[in-house]
C-alpha positions as CSV (number, residue, x, y, z in Angstrom):
1,X,1.0,-207.7,23.6
2,X,4.7,-209.6,22.9
3,X,3.0,-211.8,20.4
4,X,1.6,-209.0,18.4
5,X,5.0,-207.0,18.4
6,X,6.5,-210.3,17.7
7,X,4.3,-210.7,14.5
8,X,4.1,-207.5,13.3
9,X,8.1,-207.5,13.3
10,X,8.4,-210.6,11.6
11,X,6.1,-208.7,9.0
12,X,8.0,-205.8,8.5
13,X,11.5,-207.4,8.3
14,X,9.7,-209.9,5.8
15,X,8.0,-207.2,3.6
16,X,11.1,-204.4,3.6
17,X,14.0,-207.0,3.4
18,X,16.0,-206.0,6.3
19,X,16.6,-205.6,10.0
20,X,17.7,-202.2,9.7
21,X,14.6,-200.8,7.2
22,X,12.0,-203.1,9.9
23,X,13.7,-201.7,12.4
24,X,13.3,-197.9,11.2
25,X,9.4,-198.6,10.3
26,X,8.8,-200.1,13.9
27,X,10.6,-196.9,15.7
28,X,13.3,-199.2,17.3
29,X,16.8,-200.9,17.2
30,X,17.6,-203.4,14.8
31,X,18.9,-205.5,18.2
32,X,15.2,-205.3,19.3
33,X,13.8,-206.4,15.7
34,X,16.0,-209.3,16.0
35,X,15.5,-210.3,19.5
36,X,11.6,-210.6,18.5
37,X,12.0,-212.8,15.5
38,X,14.4,-215.1,17.8
39,X,11.3,-215.1,20.3
40,X,9.1,-215.9,17.7
41,X,10.7,-218.3,15.8
42,X,11.7,-220.5,19.6
43,X,8.0,-219.6,20.4
44,X,7.0,-221.7,17.5
45,X,9.6,-224.2,17.3
46,X,10.2,-223.5,13.9
47,X,12.8,-221.1,11.8
48,X,11.0,-218.7,9.4
49,X,13.7,-216.5,8.1
50,X,17.3,-217.4,7.1
51,X,19.0,-214.4,7.9
52,X,23.0,-213.6,7.2
53,X,24.5,-210.6,7.0
54,X,23.5,-209.6,3.4
55,X,20.2,-210.9,3.2
56,X,17.0,-212.7,4.3
57,X,15.3,-215.3,2.9
58,X,11.9,-216.8,4.5
59,X,11.8,-220.6,4.7
60,X,9.4,-222.5,3.0
61,X,7.4,-222.5,6.8
62,X,8.2,-218.6,7.2
63,X,6.4,-217.6,3.7
64,X,3.0,-219.5,4.5
65,X,3.0,-217.9,7.8
66,X,4.0,-214.7,6.0
67,X,0.4,-214.7,3.9
68,X,-1.3,-215.5,7.7
69,X,0.3,-213.0,10.1
70,X,-0.3,-210.1,7.0
71,X,-4.3,-211.3,6.6
72,X,-4.5,-210.6,10.9
73,X,-2.5,-207.5,10.9
74,X,-5.0,-205.9,8.0
75,X,-8.1,-207.7,9.6
76,X,-7.3,-205.7,12.9
77,X,-6.7,-202.3,10.9
78,X,-9.8,-202.8,9.4
79,X,-11.6,-203.1,12.4
80,X,-10.0,-200.2,13.8
81,X,-10.7,-198.2,10.9
82,X,-14.9,-199.3,11.4
83,X,-14.5,-197.9,14.8
84,X,-12.0,-194.9,14.9
85,X,-13.4,-191.4,14.0
86,X,-10.0,-190.7,12.2
87,X,-10.0,-193.5,10.2
88,X,-6.7,-195.8,9.5
89,X,-4.1,-195.5,7.4
90,X,-3.1,-198.4,4.9
91,X,0.2,-200.3,5.5
92,X,1.8,-203.5,4.9
93,X,3.0,-204.9,1.4
94,X,0.9,-204.4,-2.1
95,X,1.8,-207.1,-5.2
96,X,0.5,-205.9,-8.2
97,X,0.3,-207.4,-12.1
98,X,-0.2,-205.6,-15.2
99,X,0.2,-206.3,-19.1
100,X,3.9,-205.0,-19.4
101,X,3.0,-202.0,-22.1
102,X,-0.1,-201.0,-20.3
103,X,1.7,-201.2,-16.9
104,X,4.6,-199.1,-17.9
105,X,2.6,-196.6,-19.1
106,X,-0.6,-196.6,-17.0
107,X,-0.1,-198.2,-14.1
108,X,3.4,-197.9,-12.9
109,X,2.5,-193.7,-13.0
110,X,-0.6,-194.7,-10.9
111,X,1.7,-196.9,-8.0
112,X,3.8,-193.8,-7.8
113,X,0.6,-191.6,-6.9
114,X,-0.6,-194.1,-4.5
115,X,2.7,-194.7,-2.3
116,X,2.8,-190.4,-2.3
117,X,-0.6,-190.9,-0.5
118,X,0.0,-194.3,1.2
119,X,3.7,-194.0,2.7
120,X,3.1,-196.5,4.8
121,X,3.0,-199.2,2.1
122,X,5.7,-200.7,-0.2
123,X,4.7,-202.0,-3.5
124,X,6.1,-204.7,-5.7
125,X,4.7,-204.3,-9.3
126,X,5.3,-206.8,-12.0
127,X,4.9,-206.2,-15.6
128,X,4.2,-209.1,-17.7
129,X,2.3,-210.7,-20.9
130,X,1.9,-213.5,-19.0
131,X,-1.2,-214.2,-17.3
132,X,-0.1,-214.6,-14.0
133,X,-1.7,-217.1,-11.0
134,X,-2.6,-215.3,-8.6
135,X,-3.1,-217.2,-5.5
136,X,-0.1,-219.1,-5.9
137,X,2.5,-216.3,-6.8
138,X,0.8,-213.9,-4.0
139,X,-0.5,-211.1,-6.2
140,X,-3.0,-209.1,-4.5
141,X,-4.5,-207.7,-7.3
142,X,-4.0,-207.8,-11.6
143,X,-5.0,-205.2,-14.4
144,X,-6.3,-207.1,-17.2
145,X,-7.6,-206.3,-20.6
146,X,-10.8,-207.9,-22.2
147,X,-12.1,-211.1,-21.3
148,X,-12.0,-212.8,-18.0
149,X,-11.5,-216.7,-18.2
150,X,-11.0,-217.4,-14.8
151,X,-14.2,-217.1,-12.9
152,X,-12.1,-218.2,-9.2
153,X,-11.1,-214.5,-9.0
154,X,-13.3,-211.4,-8.1
155,X,-13.4,-209.0,-11.2
156,X,-14.1,-205.1,-10.5
157,X,-14.6,-203.0,-13.8
158,X,-11.8,-200.1,-14.1
159,X,-12.9,-198.7,-17.3
160,X,-13.1,-199.1,-21.3
161,X,-10.6,-199.2,-23.7
162,X,-11.0,-199.1,-27.4
163,X,-8.8,-200.2,-30.6
164,X,-8.4,-198.6,-34.0
165,X,-6.9,-197.9,-37.3
166,X,-4.5,-195.0,-37.1
167,X,-1.8,-194.0,-39.7
168,X,0.4,-191.3,-39.9
169,X,-0.9,-188.1,-42.2
170,X,1.7,-188.6,-44.6
171,X,1.2,-192.5,-44.9
172,X,-2.4,-191.2,-45.8
173,X,-2.1,-188.6,-48.1
174,X,0.7,-191.2,-50.1
175,X,-2.0,-194.3,-50.0
176,X,-5.2,-192.8,-49.4
177,X,-8.0,-193.3,-46.8
178,X,-9.6,-196.9,-46.4
179,X,-13.3,-196.6,-46.5
180,X,-14.4,-200.3,-45.3
181,X,-12.3,-202.8,-44.0
182,X,-12.1,-204.3,-47.3
183,X,-10.2,-201.5,-48.7
184,X,-7.1,-202.7,-46.0
185,X,-6.1,-205.8,-48.6
186,X,-4.7,-203.2,-50.7
187,X,-2.7,-201.4,-47.6
188,X,0.3,-201.9,-45.6
189,X,-1.0,-203.4,-42.4
190,X,1.8,-203.4,-39.7
191,X,0.9,-207.0,-38.2
192,X,2.1,-208.7,-34.6
193,X,2.1,-211.9,-36.9
194,X,0.6,-215.0,-35.8
195,X,-2.9,-212.8,-34.5
196,X,-6.3,-213.7,-35.6
197,X,-6.8,-210.4,-37.7
198,X,-8.6,-207.1,-36.7
199,X,-11.7,-206.5,-35.7
200,X,-14.4,-204.5,-36.9
201,X,-18.3,-204.2,-35.9
202,X,-20.4,-203.4,-39.0
203,X,-22.4,-199.6,-38.3
204,X,-25.3,-200.9,-39.6
205,X,-25.7,-204.2,-38.6
206,X,-23.5,-204.4,-35.7
207,X,-21.9,-207.6,-36.3
208,X,-18.7,-208.6,-35.5
209,X,-16.0,-209.6,-38.1
210,X,-12.3,-210.3,-38.3
211,X,-10.3,-209.1,-41.2
212,X,-7.0,-210.8,-41.6
213,X,-4.1,-208.2,-42.4
214,X,-1.0,-208.4,-44.3
215,X,1.9,-206.1,-45.2
216,X,5.4,-205.8,-45.9
217,X,6.0,-205.3,-41.9
218,X,5.4,-207.4,-38.9
219,X,6.8,-207.7,-35.7
220,X,5.8,-209.5,-32.1
221,X,5.7,-206.3,-30.5
222,X,3.1,-203.7,-30.1
223,X,5.4,-200.7,-29.4
224,X,7.6,-201.0,-32.2
225,X,4.2,-201.1,-34.2
226,X,3.8,-198.2,-32.9
227,X,6.5,-196.2,-34.0
228,X,6.1,-197.9,-37.5
229,X,3.2,-196.4,-37.9
230,X,4.7,-193.2,-36.5
231,X,7.1,-193.2,-39.0
232,X,4.7,-193.9,-42.2
233,X,5.1,-197.5,-42.6
234,X,2.0,-198.5,-42.9
235,X,-1.6,-198.9,-41.0
236,X,-2.1,-200.0,-37.4
237,X,-4.5,-201.3,-35.4
238,X,-3.6,-200.1,-31.6
239,X,-5.5,-199.5,-28.4
240,X,-6.2,-195.8,-27.3
241,X,-4.5,-195.9,-24.5
242,X,-1.2,-196.5,-26.3
243,X,-1.9,-193.6,-29.4
244,X,-4.5,-191.1,-27.5
245,X,-1.4,-188.3,-27.4
246,X,-0.5,-188.8,-30.8
247,X,-4.2,-188.3,-32.2
248,X,-4.6,-185.4,-30.0
249,X,-1.5,-184.0,-31.2
250,X,-2.0,-185.1,-35.0
251,X,0.8,-187.2,-35.5
252,X,-1.3,-190.3,-35.9
253,X,-4.9,-190.3,-37.6
254,X,-7.4,-192.8,-36.9
255,X,-9.5,-194.3,-39.7
256,X,-12.4,-196.4,-40.1
257,X,-14.2,-195.1,-37.0
258,X,-17.3,-196.2,-37.8
259,X,-16.0,-199.6,-38.4
260,X,-14.7,-199.4,-34.5
261,X,-15.3,-202.6,-32.6
262,X,-17.1,-202.6,-28.8
263,X,-14.7,-201.9,-26.6
264,X,-13.0,-203.8,-24.2
265,X,-13.2,-203.8,-20.6
266,X,-10.1,-202.9,-18.4
267,X,-10.2,-204.9,-14.5
268,X,-8.7,-205.4,-11.6
269,X,-9.0,-209.2,-10.5
270,X,-8.1,-210.2,-7.3
271,X,-8.4,-214.0,-5.1
272,X,-12.0,-214.1,-3.2
273,X,-11.4,-212.6,0.2
274,X,-13.9,-212.3,3.4
275,X,-12.3,-209.1,3.5
276,X,-10.5,-206.7,1.2
277,X,-7.2,-205.4,2.9
278,X,-7.5,-201.6,2.5
279,X,-4.3,-201.1,0.8
280,X,-5.8,-203.5,-2.1
281,X,-8.9,-201.6,-2.1
282,X,-7.4,-198.1,-1.9
283,X,-5.3,-199.1,-5.0
284,X,-8.2,-200.2,-6.8
285,X,-10.6,-197.0,-6.0
286,X,-7.4,-194.8,-7.6
287,X,-7.1,-197.0,-11.0
288,X,-10.8,-197.0,-11.3
289,X,-11.3,-193.0,-10.6
290,X,-8.5,-192.1,-13.2
291,X,-9.4,-194.6,-15.7
292,X,-13.2,-193.6,-15.6
293,X,-12.3,-190.3,-16.8
294,X,-12.5,-189.9,-21.0
295,X,-10.3,-187.2,-20.8
296,X,-7.5,-189.1,-19.0
297,X,-6.9,-191.3,-22.1
298,X,-6.5,-187.8,-24.4
299,X,-3.3,-187.0,-22.2
300,X,-1.4,-190.0,-21.9
């Protein structure tokens, strides 16, 4: 029992960042948490944490030990849940990664919903457009859109996302509505710059074609292209997750709908594990339930 309390105190302190926060979570005083950490380090014969009055820093050995300890505690929680009538509440620390723009609008709000339902879980959300290394960076779950290249990861399809060509009503009145992709040559297309082009599927043959586009405006930030489209500066190829609400309000209009490319998958990916921690499984279930509702994308 003493060993379990020591490990629990170590995990709680490491994930919450202070003795006082861990003490509140454990229902004891900071001094008791400190003694448990001292006893754990003495028993192991290694320094796990560098503690000052201002911050706690894990040593290399402490970081490696933390991952093992979290897995042990999660396995115990899952084992108890399997045999108890009332189940068990998720706990621990959850690290999530997602693309920046999509994450701000569609992952961060779900993190808030998730934390309200699981008050014993702490969450770190990393928003970045780079492909993170889940294993080496300690990420529990990453949200990704499109093709998955890393076969060493387990993936769960959460939903699908369509991309479409949109413009403001004012722009279409002034410049006309394109009927086929070839018409784009006569329009101002808001481009990401050095992108491969816009994808279209022929409505009859089903062939997928990439069309190079050009215009007076380029930007490497999709959010800026979105704002320019709203301002009537040209046509933009944007994702439904970004423009769904504007389409419903009529501030943007989609064109070339019959030529829309096949939808892309939205996935949750995570490292292969024998047992998926409850906190991760519940978060993935929430995303799958939310993104699987077609009406969700029309309201966000």
